[in-house]
C-alpha positions in Angstrom: -54.3 -9.1 125.5 -54.8 -6.9 122.5 -56.7 -8.0 119.6 -55.8 -6.8 116.1 -58.1 -6.6 113.3 -56.3 -7.7 110.2 -57.7 -7.8 106.7 -57.3 -11.0 104.9 -54.5 -11.0 102.3 -55.5 -10.7 98.7 -55.2 -13.8 96.6 -52.1 -14.0 94.5 -53.0 -13.7 90.9 -51.2 -16.5 89.0 -51.2 -14.7 85.7 -49.4 -11.6 87.2 -46.8 -13.8 89.0 -46.1 -15.7 85.8 -45.8 -12.4 83.8 -43.4 -11.0 86.3 -41.3 -14.1 86.3 -41.3 -14.3 82.5 -40.0 -10.6 82.4 -37.0 -11.5 84.5 -38.1 -11.2 88.2 -36.4 -13.9 90.2 -38.2 -16.4 92.4 -36.6 -14.9 95.6 -37.9 -11.4 94.6 -41.4 -12.7 94.0 -41.5 -14.5 97.3 -40.5 -11.4 99.2 -43.0 -9.3 97.2 -45.9 -11.6 97.9 -44.7 -12.5 101.4 -44.8 -16.2 100.7 -42.3 -19.1 100.6 -40.6 -19.9 97.3 -42.0 -23.4 97.4 -45.5 -21.8 97.1 -44.5 -20.0 93.9 -42.3 -22.6 92.3 -45.2 -24.7 90.8 -46.8 -21.5 89.5 -43.7 -20.5 87.4 -42.6 -24.0 86.6 -42.0 -24.4 82.8 -42.0 -20.6 82.1 -38.9 -19.4 80.2 -37.5 -16.1 81.5 -36.4 -13.3 79.3 -32.8 -12.5 80.1 -32.0 -9.2 81.6 -29.6 -7.1 79.7 -26.3 -6.5 81.5 -24.6 -3.2 80.8 -21.0 -3.3 79.7 -19.4 -1.1 82.4 -15.9 -1.1 80.9 -16.6 1.1 77.9 -20.0 2.6 79.0 -23.4 1.3 78.1 -23.1 -0.7 75.0 -22.7 1.2 71.7 -24.0 4.4 73.3 -21.2 4.4 75.9 -18.6 3.8 73.2 -19.9 6.6 71.2 -19.7 8.9 74.3 -16.1 8.0 74.7 -15.3 8.2 71.0 -16.9 11.7 70.9 -14.6 12.7 73.7 -11.7 11.8 71.5 -12.9 13.5 68.3 -10.8 16.5 69.1 -7.5 14.6 68.7 -5.9 14.4 65.3 -4.0 11.2 64.2 -0.7 13.0 64.8 -1.7 14.1 68.3 -2.7 10.5 69.1 0.6 9.2 67.6 2.6 11.6 69.8 0.7 10.4 72.9 1.3 6.8 72.1 5.0 7.3 71.4 5.4 9.2 74.7 3.6 6.7 76.9 3.9 3.4 74.9 1.5 1.4 77.1 -2.3 1.3 77.0 -3.0 2.2 80.6 -1.1 5.6 80.6 -2.4 6.4 77.1 -6.0 5.9 78.3 -5.3 8.0 81.4 -3.8 10.8 79.3 -6.9 10.7 77.0 -9.3 10.5 79.9 -11.1 7.4 78.7 -11.2 3.6 79.5 -8.5 1.3 78.1 -11.2 -0.3 75.8 -12.2 3.1 74.4 -8.6 4.1 73.8 -7.9 0.8 72.1 -10.9 1.3 69.8 -9.8 4.8 68.8 -6.2 3.8 68.3 -7.3 0.9 66.1 -9.5 3.2 64.1 -6.5 5.5 63.5 -4.3 2.5 62.8 -2.0 3.3 65.7 -2.7 0.2 67.8 0.5 -1.6 66.6 2.5 1.1 68.4 1.2 0.0 71.8 3.9 -2.0 73.7 3.7 -4.6 76.4 5.8 -4.3 79.5 8.3 -6.9 78.1 8.5 -5.1 74.7 9.1 -1.7 76.5 11.8 -3.3 78.7 13.5 -4.9 75.7 13.4 -1.6 73.8 15.0 0.2 76.8 17.6 -2.6 77.2 18.5 -2.3 73.4 19.0 1.4 74.0 21.5 0.6 76.8 23.4 -1.9 74.6 23.5 0.6 71.7 25.0 3.3 74.0 27.4 0.8 75.4 28.6 -0.1 71.9 29.1 3.7 71.1 31.6 3.8 74.0 29.7 5.6 76.7 30.6 4.4 80.2 28.2 3.1 82.9 27.7 6.5 84.6 27.0 8.3 81.4 24.4 5.7 80.3 22.7 5.6 83.7 22.5 9.4 83.8 21.3 9.8 80.2 18.5 7.1 80.6 17.8 7.9 84.3 18.2 4.3 85.5 19.7 2.6 88.4 22.9 0.5 88.4 21.0 -2.7 88.8 18.9 -2.0 85.7 22.0 -1.2 83.7 23.6 -4.5 84.8 20.4 -6.4 83.9 20.4 -4.7 80.5 24.0 -5.9 79.8 23.1 -9.5 80.9 20.0 -9.4 78.7 22.2 -8.2 75.8 24.7 -11.1 76.3 21.8 -13.6 76.4 20.3 -12.1 73.2 23.6 -12.4 71.4 24.0 -16.0 72.5 20.6 -16.9 71.1 21.0 -15.0 67.8 
């Protein structure tokens, strides 16, 4: 049998535990740190209001600083260049990818340049494309010519014609 000589544990200083808890340390963390059960520490921190830990906004960066970082990245673009990108891609996700920033940062910059109204939803983009099919159909182009010009499948062409009939029925 081996006998170990262990030094007695230092007493837990209540004022330090309370300060750590107040500054946002959780009861679980404190229990692990002091190698005691939570039930030992619970009466020590009872009634103490914790400061909340700040959570970083990961979508745009770190708060305002993160937004500024992304906005600085876009300073090289003129309003006309941004307009061209928006008119090419129409939707926010590909626009943000082209600019190399998050969707939130792209939305902020487009709003700043008053181009956010040009961003389309999937439905708006589909309806715009279908209107184009109807317009070409009314101009006398046949099915093959429209499909070739717009690069679409026959099923999409047929859906566009059905959509056009529904729209005329509602109007």
